[in-house]
Backbone as CSV, one residue per row, in Angstrom:
resi,resn,N_x,N_y,N_z,CA_x,CA_y,CA_z,C_x,C_y,C_z
1,UNK,-38.578,15.435,-3.299,-37.208,14.899,-4.093,-36.549,15.851,-4.071
2,UNK,-36.331,16.377,-2.666,-34.750,16.794,-2.429,-34.640,15.887,-1.309
3,UNK,-35.802,15.076,-0.415,-35.503,14.472,1.081,-35.370,13.234,0.445
4,UNK,-35.578,12.302,-0.877,-35.055,11.226,-1.157,-33.607,10.933,-1.681
5,UNK,-33.070,11.673,-2.515,-31.836,12.030,-2.213,-31.193,12.813,-0.982
6,UNK,-31.445,12.986,0.068,-30.718,13.474,1.379,-30.514,12.105,2.436
7,UNK,-32.277,11.332,2.027,-32.302,9.985,2.630,-30.876,8.730,1.897
8,UNK,-31.286,8.460,0.956,-30.014,8.278,0.286,-29.111,8.152,0.318
9,UNK,-28.505,9.344,0.226,-27.607,9.929,0.422,-26.702,9.551,2.607
10,UNK,-27.849,9.510,3.705,-27.955,9.283,4.567,-27.446,7.668,4.988
11,UNK,-28.346,7.193,4.139,-27.509,5.448,3.892,-26.692,4.927,3.634
12,UNK,-26.067,5.479,2.252,-25.119,5.498,1.607,-23.892,5.758,2.415
13,UNK,-24.227,6.834,3.576,-22.435,7.426,3.431,-21.871,7.001,4.534
14,UNK,-22.307,5.896,5.295,-21.096,5.263,6.295,-20.567,4.134,5.388
15,UNK,-20.502,3.693,4.479,-20.143,2.739,3.462,-18.636,3.580,3.088
16,UNK,-19.197,4.712,2.298,-18.169,5.099,1.675,-17.316,5.768,2.267
17,UNK,-18.250,6.415,3.457,-16.296,6.833,4.332,-15.532,5.717,4.679
18,UNK,-16.228,5.062,5.076,-15.904,3.408,4.874,-14.719,2.792,4.907
19,UNK,-15.436,2.575,3.538,-14.348,2.375,2.506,-13.023,3.797,1.932
20,UNK,-13.537,4.874,2.000,-12.447,5.366,1.901,-11.155,5.493,2.953
21,UNK,-11.785,5.235,4.298,-11.052,5.602,5.116,-9.100,4.202,5.163
22,UNK,-10.519,2.873,4.937,-9.881,1.990,4.334,-8.410,2.060,3.118
23,UNK,-9.000,2.607,2.401,-8.004,2.763,0.912,-7.290,4.141,1.305
24,UNK,-7.059,4.717,2.292,-6.238,5.453,2.562,-5.049,5.013,4.293
25,UNK,-5.238,3.893,4.580,-5.204,3.658,5.528,-3.741,3.416,5.840
26,UNK,-3.063,3.970,5.083,-1.759,3.295,4.455,-0.851,4.962,4.521
27,UNK,-1.617,5.760,4.725,-1.130,7.003,4.110,-1.730,8.301,5.735
28,UNK,-0.090,8.415,6.811,-1.185,9.108,7.839,-1.460,10.624,7.386
29,UNK,-0.593,11.439,6.193,-1.687,13.045,6.166,-3.297,12.063,5.092
30,UNK,-3.170,11.321,4.624,-4.223,11.395,3.934,-5.790,10.731,5.737
31,UNK,-5.278,10.063,5.929,-5.727,9.602,7.434,-6.555,10.875,8.152
32,UNK,-5.419,11.508,8.386,-5.677,12.645,8.789,-6.389,14.063,8.255
33,UNK,-6.507,14.558,6.689,-7.196,14.748,5.971,-8.794,13.667,5.527
34,UNK,-8.029,13.109,6.144,-10.652,12.064,6.386,-10.595,12.242,7.422
35,UNK,-10.243,12.583,8.638,-10.504,12.885,9.905,-11.409,13.935,9.984
36,UNK,-10.547,15.453,8.944,-11.230,16.871,9.044,-12.045,16.555,7.500
37,UNK,-12.322,15.437,6.982,-13.137,15.175,6.190,-14.410,15.032,6.846
38,UNK,-14.835,13.724,7.406,-15.669,13.141,8.149,-16.076,14.791,8.821
39,UNK,-15.295,14.468,9.491,-16.135,16.151,10.503,-16.543,16.797,9.322
40,UNK,-16.027,17.964,8.582,-16.475,18.467,7.896,-18.381,18.222,7.237
41,UNK,-17.907,16.975,6.610,-19.293,16.048,6.471,-20.425,15.850,7.456
42,UNK,-20.361,15.715,8.802,-20.946,15.165,9.690,-21.650,16.958,10.155
43,UNK,-20.818,17.417,9.938,-20.692,19.017,10.291,-22.765,19.526,9.725
44,UNK,-22.201,19.326,7.818,-22.357,19.039,7.070,-24.071,18.739,7.138
45,UNK,-24.395,17.437,7.255,-25.245,16.553,7.581,-26.090,17.371,8.818
46,UNK,-24.936,17.774,9.491,-26.346,18.331,10.842,-26.632,19.606,10.763
47,UNK,-26.138,20.235,10.144,-26.621,21.601,9.144,-27.805,21.003,8.329
48,UNK,-27.667,20.477,7.624,-29.061,19.857,6.693,-30.100,19.461,7.831
49,UNK,-30.053,18.974,8.672,-30.933,17.979,8.956,-31.768,19.154,9.871
50,UNK,-30.357,20.332,10.306,-31.885,21.710,11.264,-32.557,22.125,10.231
51,UNK,-32.082,22.065,9.366,-33.395,22.465,8.175,-34.692,22.428,8.096
52,UNK,-34.196,20.453,7.192,-35.389,19.759,7.368,-35.091,19.623,8.649
53,UNK,-35.593,19.490,9.719,-35.973,19.469,10.736,-36.593,21.182,11.327
54,UNK,-36.657,22.052,10.603,-36.971,23.520,10.723,-38.555,23.617,10.166
55,UNK,-37.968,22.612,8.652,-39.344,22.801,7.678,-39.961,21.741,7.915
56,UNK,-39.861,20.549,8.857,-41.073,19.585,8.927,-41.746,20.135,10.559
57,UNK,-41.325,21.007,10.975,-42.040,21.516,11.848,-42.313,23.031,11.539
58,UNK,-42.792,23.396,9.935,-43.509,24.184,9.751,-42.587,25.821,9.715
59,UNK,-41.692,25.815,10.353,-40.511,27.006,10.043,-39.873,27.254,8.597
60,UNK,-40.388,27.844,7.774,-39.726,27.842,6.603,-39.201,29.107,6.514
61,UNK,-39.537,29.943,7.686,-38.507,31.284,7.724,-36.910,31.220,8.110
62,UNK,-37.040,30.542,9.275,-36.367,30.274,9.860,-35.028,28.588,9.162
63,UNK,-35.826,28.042,7.766,-35.182,27.160,7.255,-34.663,27.946,5.774
64,UNK,-35.151,28.871,5.203,-34.332,29.679,4.612,-33.568,31.604,5.131
65,UNK,-32.979,31.119,6.673,-32.752,32.347,7.083,-31.606,30.883,7.332
66,UNK,-31.385,29.696,7.868,-30.219,28.987,7.791,-29.524,28.295,6.512
67,UNK,-30.693,29.042,5.400,-29.959,28.611,4.350,-29.509,29.957,3.646
68,UNK,-29.762,30.907,4.169,-28.643,32.585,3.622,-27.834,32.034,3.880
69,UNK,-27.941,31.547,5.890,-26.107,32.086,6.108,-24.961,31.872,5.275
70,UNK,-25.562,30.765,4.417,-24.428,30.601,3.205,-23.742,29.464,4.153
71,UNK,-24.056,28.969,5.304,-23.257,27.828,6.343,-22.339,26.322,5.401
72,UNK,-24.173,26.213,4.796,-24.380,24.820,3.763,-23.716,25.054,2.520
73,UNK,-23.140,26.264,1.974,-22.677,26.273,0.652,-20.752,26.237,1.447
74,UNK,-20.968,26.929,1.946,-19.301,27.072,2.684,-18.995,25.627,3.113
75,UNK,-20.125,24.541,3.835,-19.129,23.174,4.383,-19.133,22.165,2.972
76,UNK,-20.096,22.389,2.324,-20.645,22.123,0.758,-18.462,22.069,0.016
77,UNK,-18.575,23.279,-0.348,-17.505,23.420,-0.884,-16.170,23.305,0.240
78,UNK,-15.622,23.125,1.087,-14.677,23.062,2.196,-14.779,21.062,1.952
79,UNK,-15.884,20.278,2.335,-15.705,18.893,1.595,-15.429,19.234,0.295
80,UNK,-15.383,19.889,-1.091,-15.160,19.408,-2.146,-13.481,19.944,-2.193
81,UNK,-13.697,20.880,-1.352,-11.815,21.256,-1.465,-10.782,19.853,-0.566
82,UNK,-11.536,19.689,-0.056,-10.539,18.306,0.679,-10.692,17.545,0.234
83,UNK,-11.633,16.568,-0.358,-11.912,15.616,-1.433,-10.751,15.936,-2.533
84,UNK,-10.894,16.629,-3.368,-10.287,17.220,-4.249,-8.288,17.075,-3.744
85,UNK,-8.125,17.524,-2.450,-7.341,17.167,-1.735,-6.308,15.998,-1.707
86,UNK,-7.846,15.180,-1.353,-7.060,13.789,-1.338,-7.245,13.215,-2.501
87,UNK,-7.827,13.140,-3.264,-7.942,12.938,-4.894,-6.498,13.534,-6.159
88,UNK,-5.355,14.500,-5.230,-4.237,15.079,-6.025,-3.858,14.255,-5.306
89,UNK,-3.432,13.835,-3.821,-2.750,13.142,-3.487,-2.653,11.520,-3.575
90,UNK,-3.224,11.210,-4.055,-3.744,10.056,-4.208,-3.682,9.719,-5.711
91,UNK,-4.049,10.874,-6.425,-2.466,11.056,-7.741,-1.655,11.463,-8.018
92,UNK,-0.810,11.785,-6.807,0.146,11.934,-7.128,1.563,10.588,-6.576
93,UNK,0.276,10.235,-6.030,1.105,8.754,-5.199,1.215,7.796,-6.722
94,UNK,-0.264,7.724,-7.205,-0.667,7.040,-8.020,0.723,7.020,-9.345
95,UNK,1.493,8.489,-9.687,2.189,8.306,-10.610,3.595,8.061,-10.187
96,UNK,3.944,8.374,-8.500,4.887,7.679,-7.886,4.628,6.100,-8.135
97,UNK,4.268,5.543,-7.142,4.271,4.191,-7.879,4.452,3.642,-9.095
98,UNK,3.776,4.118,-10.212,4.151,3.262,-11.645,4.942,4.473,-11.778
99,UNK,6.136,4.747,-11.430,7.305,5.599,-11.725,8.513,4.582,-10.911
100,UNK,8.196,3.860,-9.894,8.910,3.338,-8.651,8.800,1.466,-9.832
101,UNK,7.454,1.889,-10.252,7.729,0.254,-10.674,7.880,-0.074,-12.102
102,UNK,8.131,1.439,-12.888,9.033,1.098,-13.979,10.486,1.118,-13.566
103,UNK,10.874,1.784,-12.700,12.058,1.483,-12.244,12.878,0.531,-11.375
104,UNK,11.521,-0.226,-11.197,11.927,-1.561,-10.832,12.316,-2.602,-11.753
105,UNK,11.312,-2.212,-13.292,11.140,-3.225,-14.543,12.803,-2.945,-14.963
106,UNK,13.275,-1.775,-14.846,14.566,-1.309,-15.620,15.591,-1.944,-14.694
107,UNK,14.967,-1.945,-13.404,16.342,-2.644,-12.881,16.466,-4.074,-13.286
108,UNK,14.929,-4.537,-13.377,15.047,-5.785,-13.188,16.054,-6.193,-14.406
109,UNK,15.245,-5.804,-15.712,15.693,-5.607,-17.187,17.180,-5.985,-17.011
110,UNK,18.109,-4.898,-16.592,18.824,-4.637,-16.114,19.918,-5.878,-15.624
111,UNK,19.955,-6.381,-14.452,19.722,-7.160,-13.742,19.864,-8.823,-14.418
112,UNK,18.617,-8.460,-15.990,17.989,-10.070,-16.423,19.457,-10.109,-16.960
113,UNK,19.633,-8.681,-18.609,20.633,-8.319,-19.145,22.184,-9.240,-18.916
114,UNK,22.089,-8.646,-17.520,23.672,-8.953,-16.724,24.012,-10.525,-16.458
115,UNK,23.048,-11.044,-16.085,22.819,-12.433,-15.655,23.069,-13.108,-16.986
116,UNK,22.053,-12.617,-17.720,22.088,-13.134,-19.514,23.621,-13.391,-20.171
117,UNK,23.848,-11.977,-20.347,25.367,-12.214,-20.899,26.461,-12.863,-19.804
118,UNK,26.373,-12.818,-18.794,27.203,-13.593,-17.903,26.596,-14.903,-17.628
119,UNK,25.760,-15.357,-18.419,25.456,-16.491,-18.597,26.075,-17.182,-19.875
120,UNK,25.938,-16.071,-21.100,26.376,-17.167,-21.795,28.123,-16.952,-22.008
121,UNK,28.958,-15.616,-21.292,30.010,-15.966,-21.407,30.821,-16.782,-20.556
122,UNK,29.780,-17.786,-19.807,30.048,-18.603,-19.265,30.445,-19.756,-19.819
123,UNK,29.102,-20.384,-20.834,28.906,-21.469,-21.511,30.022,-20.769,-23.043
124,UNK,30.418,-20.141,-22.856,31.084,-19.706,-23.998,32.325,-20.339,-23.473
125,UNK,32.265,-20.016,-22.550,34.426,-20.844,-21.409,34.160,-21.642,-21.716
126,UNK,32.582,-22.453,-21.010,33.086,-24.225,-20.903,32.764,-24.507,-22.316
127,UNK,32.015,-24.060,-23.532,32.334,-24.402,-24.516,34.021,-24.740,-25.234
128,UNK,35.030,-23.154,-25.158,36.042,-23.291,-25.153,36.963,-24.303,-25.175
129,UNK,36.665,-24.444,-23.213,37.714,-25.110,-22.122,37.788,-26.349,-23.043
130,UNK,36.236,-27.207,-23.394,35.879,-28.196,-24.075,36.489,-28.754,-25.069
131,UNK,36.391,-27.489,-25.732,37.241,-27.604,-27.361,38.667,-28.009,-27.395
132,UNK,39.064,-27.173,-26.564,40.615,-26.903,-25.772,40.175,-28.333,-25.633
133,UNK,40.211,-28.948,-24.683,40.409,-29.661,-23.827,40.159,-31.253,-24.751
134,UNK,39.327,-30.967,-25.642,39.026,-32.480,-27.366,40.654,-32.503,-27.832
135,UNK,40.880,-30.496,-28.274,41.673,-30.541,-28.978,43.072,-30.513,-28.096
136,UNK,43.641,-31.449,-27.465,44.839,-31.255,-26.644,44.801,-32.559,-26.062
137,UNK,43.406,-33.442,-26.252,43.468,-34.474,-25.902,43.645,-35.539,-27.350
138,UNK,42.511,-34.832,-29.037,43.268,-35.179,-30.324,45.043,-35.147,-30.382
139,UNK,45.667,-34.530,-29.847,47.393,-34.444,-30.306,47.492,-34.775,-29.649
140,UNK,47.519,-35.221,-27.894,47.468,-35.863,-27.651,47.720,-37.850,-28.141
141,UNK,46.773,-37.778,-28.169,45.917,-39.075,-29.413,47.064,-39.191,-30.430
142,UNK,46.966,-38.580,-31.166,47.884,-38.777,-32.277,49.248,-38.389,-32.449
143,UNK,49.950,-37.520,-31.058,51.337,-38.017,-30.775,50.938,-39.704,-30.090
144,UNK,50.055,-39.906,-29.234,50.890,-41.207,-28.937,50.678,-42.378,-29.981
145,UNK,49.903,-42.512,-30.777,49.861,-42.781,-32.341,50.503,-43.263,-32.808
146,UNK,51.481,-42.007,-32.971,52.238,-41.567,-33.870,54.258,-42.547,-33.170
147,UNK,54.272,-41.750,-31.718,55.023,-43.011,-30.807,54.867,-44.224,-30.371
148,UNK,53.777,-44.749,-30.637,53.474,-46.063,-31.775,53.910,-47.216,-32.038
149,UNK,54.325,-45.837,-33.300,53.833,-46.490,-34.546,55.853,-46.444,-35.133
150,UNK,56.594,-45.285,-34.196,58.126,-45.366,-34.310,58.760,-46.630,-32.625
151,UNK,57.685,-46.330,-32.478,58.012,-47.729,-30.951,58.177,-49.206,-32.137
152,UNK,56.712,-49.387,-32.335,57.025,-50.997,-33.738,57.829,-51.101,-34.500
153,UNK,57.909,-49.563,-35.559,58.968,-49.713,-36.183,60.467,-50.108,-35.302
154,UNK,60.796,-49.207,-34.482,61.572,-49.457,-33.808,61.946,-50.762,-33.167
155,UNK,61.301,-51.075,-33.066,61.461,-52.940,-32.372,61.659,-53.898,-33.374
156,UNK,60.855,-53.704,-34.722,60.993,-54.322,-36.272,62.331,-54.522,-36.266
157,UNK,63.060,-52.753,-36.107,64.147,-52.668,-36.227,64.839,-53.473,-35.916
158,UNK,64.929,-53.774,-34.043,65.904,-53.866,-33.264,65.567,-55.273,-33.282
159,UNK,64.714,-56.414,-33.463,64.077,-57.579,-33.891,65.321,-58.380,-35.279
160,UNK,64.751,-57.239,-35.945,65.186,-57.691,-38.071,66.855,-57.671,-37.426
161,UNK,67.705,-56.564,-36.376,69.073,-56.764,-36.291,69.553,-57.433,-35.438
162,UNK,68.583,-57.859,-34.602,68.475,-59.696,-33.555,69.089,-60.916,-34.430
163,UNK,68.064,-60.593,-35.190,68.171,-61.515,-35.970,68.702,-62.036,-36.901
164,UNK,69.430,-60.835,-37.483,70.240,-61.523,-38.374,71.687,-61.372,-37.677
165,UNK,71.721,-60.652,-36.441,73.180,-61.600,-36.522,73.259,-62.462,-36.146
166,UNK,75.193,-62.939,-36.071,75.016,-64.264,-36.339,75.810,-64.900,-34.529
167,UNK,75.632,-63.554,-34.230,76.092,-64.950,-32.885,74.517,-64.369,-31.586
168,UNK,74.799,-65.684,-30.958,73.363,-65.713,-29.542,73.432,-64.211,-28.632
169,UNK,72.423,-63.718,-28.912,71.679,-62.980,-27.755,70.550,-63.234,-27.101
170,UNK,71.156,-62.996,-25.473,69.941,-63.182,-24.902,70.109,-62.725,-23.893
171,UNK,68.582,-61.790,-23.827,68.265,-60.440,-22.454,67.740,-60.769,-21.534
172,UNK,68.627,-61.016,-20.401,67.701,-61.321,-18.729,67.963,-60.211,-17.555
173,UNK,67.086,-60.193,-16.693,67.337,-59.067,-15.998,67.751,-59.830,-14.434
174,UNK,68.100,-59.270,-13.954,68.928,-59.748,-12.484,68.495,-60.969,-12.015
175,UNK,67.344,-61.266,-11.829,66.164,-62.491,-11.480,67.287,-63.772,-12.376
176,UNK,67.285,-63.616,-13.885,67.357,-64.456,-14.262,66.426,-64.856,-15.087
177,UNK,65.453,-64.208,-15.264,64.233,-64.586,-16.056,64.807,-63.709,-17.650
178,UNK,64.739,-64.539,-18.764,65.129,-64.392,-20.309,63.844,-63.288,-20.569
179,UNK,63.874,-62.227,-21.436,63.196,-61.721,-21.883,62.841,-60.864,-23.271
180,UNK,64.465,-61.504,-23.378,64.023,-61.820,-25.287,65.451,-62.312,-26.027
181,UNK,65.123,-62.593,-27.028,66.561,-63.504,-28.020,66.614,-63.234,-28.936
182,UNK,68.041,-63.993,-30.355,67.459,-63.962,-31.283,67.474,-65.094,-31.272
183,UNK,67.418,-65.593,-32.732,67.681,-66.990,-33.998,68.683,-67.735,-33.538
184,UNK,69.644,-67.083,-33.707,70.877,-67.690,-33.233,71.063,-68.311,-31.689
185,UNK,70.736,-67.533,-31.314,70.204,-68.080,-29.474,69.717,-69.177,-29.466
186,UNK,68.347,-68.902,-29.930,67.307,-70.509,-30.488,68.258,-71.516,-31.042
187,UNK,69.217,-71.608,-32.234,69.389,-72.306,-32.774,71.027,-73.304,-31.965
188,UNK,71.648,-71.906,-31.256,72.452,-72.442,-29.996,71.625,-73.232,-29.288
189,UNK,70.901,-73.132,-28.431,69.483,-74.060,-27.574,69.773,-75.712,-28.337
């Protein structure tokens, strides 16, 4: 029964060790710990192989003496403490990475908020400028309509005054082109 578990462990151990080495490849401290763990595991396996070999050769007393030295337990405890140290380091790294991720999320959210505020301010500025320009344009158009109405009224008043004059009035430019005249001027011609 004991040898069944031993053989299964011997078969699966290289792939498990390779997985641990690959997972800790980015951390020099963990790689150093892995090398120590690998050495401890190899020593433990060699020690167990010695006991199994002694038992196979019917040297039960030698196998019992090797077990009583406590070397197997010492190597097992050493491997366990090395694995515990590696797991603790990985747990600390996980906490650090989570904190860094939270900090990055907080920075992103802050930048996003600032970006949104700036965007809203820009939108409000553009809307204000459009409103201001529209108001200015409407004011200018209204002033132009009033000016135009004033000009039409002034022109009508001017024409009424000219037409009511008993004498002829003809307005010409420097080249002799007639621009305006009154009714008296029409009667005179």
